[in-house]
matplotlib code that plots the C-alpha trace (Angstrom):
import matplotlib.pyplot as plt

x = [-22.8, -24.2, -21.9, -19.2, -15.9, -12.3, -9.2, -7.3, -8.9, -5.7, -5.5, -8.9, -10.3, -10.2, -6.6, -6.7, -5.3, -7.7, -5.6, -5.0, -8.3, -9.9, -12.9, -11.2, -8.7, -11.8, -13.4, -16.3, -15.0, -13.8, -11.6, -12.9, -14.8, -13.9, -18.0, -21.1, -19.6, -20.0, -24.0, -23.8, -20.2, -21.1, -17.2, -17.9, -21.0, -18.6, -16.1, -19.2, -20.8, -16.8, -16.0, -14.7, -11.3, -10.2, -8.5, -9.6, -6.9, -6.8, -9.6, -9.4, -12.1, -9.7, -9.6, -13.0, -16.3, -17.1, -13.5, -14.0, -14.4, -13.6, -10.1, -11.7, -12.5, -11.7, -13.8, -12.0, -9.0, -7.3, -7.9, -5.7, -2.7, -4.6, -3.9, 0.2, -1.0, -1.8, 1.2, 4.2, 1.7, 1.9, 5.3, 7.0, 4.2, 1.4, 3.5, 6.0, 3.6, 1.8, 4.6, 5.4, 1.1, 1.9, 5.2, 3.5, 0.6, 2.8, 4.3, 0.5, -0.3, 2.5, 1.5, -1.8, -0.8, 2.1, 1.5, -2.5, -3.9, -7.3, -7.3, -5.0, -6.3, -6.9, -4.0, -1.4, -3.5, -3.1, 0.1, 0.7, -1.3, 0.0, 4.0, 6.6, 8.0, 11.4, 9.2, 7.9, 11.0, 13.0, 10.4, 10.2, 13.4, 13.6, 11.0, 12.7, 16.1, 14.5, 13.7, 12.2, 9.4, 8.7, 8.4, 6.5, 2.3, 0.8, -0.3, 3.5, 4.6, 1.3, 2.8, 6.5, 5.0, 2.4, 5.7, 7.9, 4.8, 4.3, 7.5, 8.1, 4.6, 5.9, 9.1, 7.2, 3.9, 1.8, -1.3, -2.3, -5.7, -8.4, -9.9, -14.0, -15.8, -17.8, -20.9, -23.6, -25.7]
y = [42.6, 41.9, 42.8, 42.9, 40.9, 41.3, 39.3, 40.1, 39.3, 39.0, 42.7, 44.6, 47.6, 49.7, 48.7, 46.1, 42.8, 40.0, 37.0, 37.8, 37.5, 35.7, 35.0, 34.6, 32.2, 30.3, 29.7, 31.6, 35.2, 34.6, 38.0, 41.2, 40.6, 37.3, 36.1, 37.4, 39.2, 41.8, 42.6, 45.8, 47.5, 50.8, 50.7, 47.9, 50.0, 53.2, 50.8, 49.7, 53.6, 54.0, 51.7, 48.8, 49.8, 47.6, 49.8, 52.5, 54.3, 54.4, 56.7, 60.2, 60.9, 59.4, 59.6, 60.6, 60.8, 57.2, 57.0, 59.8, 57.4, 54.2, 53.6, 54.4, 51.2, 47.9, 44.2, 41.3, 43.4, 45.9, 49.3, 51.6, 51.3, 50.5, 54.0, 52.6, 49.3, 51.5, 53.1, 51.1, 48.8, 51.5, 51.9, 49.0, 47.7, 45.4, 42.2, 43.0, 43.9, 40.8, 38.9, 40.1, 39.3, 35.9, 35.5, 37.0, 34.3, 31.8, 33.1, 33.2, 29.8, 28.5, 30.2, 28.6, 25.3, 25.3, 27.8, 28.3, 26.9, 27.8, 31.0, 33.3, 33.1, 36.8, 37.9, 36.2, 37.1, 41.3, 40.4, 39.3, 42.0, 45.0, 44.0, 44.8, 41.3, 41.9, 41.8, 38.4, 36.3, 37.5, 36.5, 33.2, 33.1, 32.8, 30.6, 27.9, 28.5, 27.2, 23.3, 22.7, 24.2, 20.8, 19.2, 21.3, 21.6, 23.9, 26.2, 26.8, 27.0, 29.7, 31.6, 31.8, 33.3, 35.4, 37.0, 37.4, 38.9, 41.0, 42.4, 43.1, 45.5, 47.0, 48.2, 49.4, 50.9, 48.5, 47.5, 44.1, 44.7, 44.9, 48.1, 48.4, 51.7, 54.0, 53.7, 56.7, 58.9]
z = [-54.0, -56.8, -60.2, -57.8, -58.7, -58.5, -59.1, -56.5, -53.0, -50.8, -50.8, -50.4, -52.6, -49.2, -48.2, -45.9, -45.9, -46.5, -46.5, -42.3, -41.6, -38.6, -41.1, -45.0, -43.0, -41.8, -45.6, -44.1, -46.0, -49.8, -49.2, -51.1, -54.4, -54.3, -54.2, -52.6, -49.7, -47.9, -49.4, -47.7, -48.2, -49.8, -51.3, -53.5, -53.8, -54.6, -56.9, -59.2, -60.0, -60.8, -62.9, -61.2, -59.8, -58.9, -55.4, -54.0, -54.4, -58.4, -58.2, -58.5, -56.5, -53.1, -50.3, -50.4, -47.5, -47.6, -44.9, -42.9, -39.2, -41.2, -39.3, -36.2, -35.2, -36.3, -37.9, -38.0, -38.7, -37.6, -39.4, -38.6, -40.7, -43.6, -45.3, -44.2, -45.9, -49.2, -49.1, -48.8, -51.5, -53.8, -53.0, -53.3, -56.1, -55.2, -56.9, -54.1, -51.8, -52.2, -51.6, -48.6, -47.6, -48.9, -46.5, -43.5, -44.6, -43.8, -40.5, -39.6, -40.6, -38.4, -35.1, -36.0, -36.7, -33.5, -30.9, -31.0, -27.7, -28.8, -27.1, -29.2, -32.7, -32.6, -31.4, -33.6, -36.0, -35.8, -34.4, -38.4, -40.0, -37.4, -37.1, -40.1, -41.6, -39.8, -36.4, -37.4, -38.6, -35.5, -33.5, -35.4, -35.5, -32.1, -31.5, -33.8, -31.7, -28.6, -29.2, -25.7, -26.7, -29.2, -25.8, -23.8, -24.0, -26.7, -23.6, -22.7, -26.6, -27.2, -24.4, -25.2, -28.8, -27.4, -25.3, -27.7, -30.0, -27.5, -26.8, -30.7, -30.3, -27.0, -28.9, -31.8, -29.9, -31.2, -29.8, -30.3, -29.3, -32.2, -31.1, -31.6, -32.6, -30.6, -30.2, -32.1, -30.1]

ax = plt.figure().add_subplot(projection="3d")
ax.plot(x, y, z, "-o")
ax.set_aspect("equal")
plt.show()
């Protein structure tokens, strides 16, 4: 969107964790406000109309009608915990929240580098996005405690990682599948 530039591109205007998105990781998207981005983003347009607020929650009108049904379906990242992430960023402070995102991103990079059999990218992205850091640390510690995995095929390593991530998600009642938005009409 012309004129829509933000300093912080890892955490979006609307509260999505851009740095954990497969489009961001693949270099297909510069993150919210980091370049041309989504030319039709109504929320970016709204930010410009409200003086360029860096995060929607800083706007006196937040939450507004633009968020109706916003969390009902996912894009390349889960939307359903967006408000929880905003609350956490506000509670601990943006810088501390970004430190956690950087830590999550390092875990995601590790999973993708050593456990991705070419079919797990979305699952790994979604798991790292949704699971709390303590669960991700437990999963990575469990994987690192199994030196025999290094000798196994990438498919077997992927299955081990997926199993541990799924167990962690199940304990918290979290689905690791992206939700498609219901079609109108």
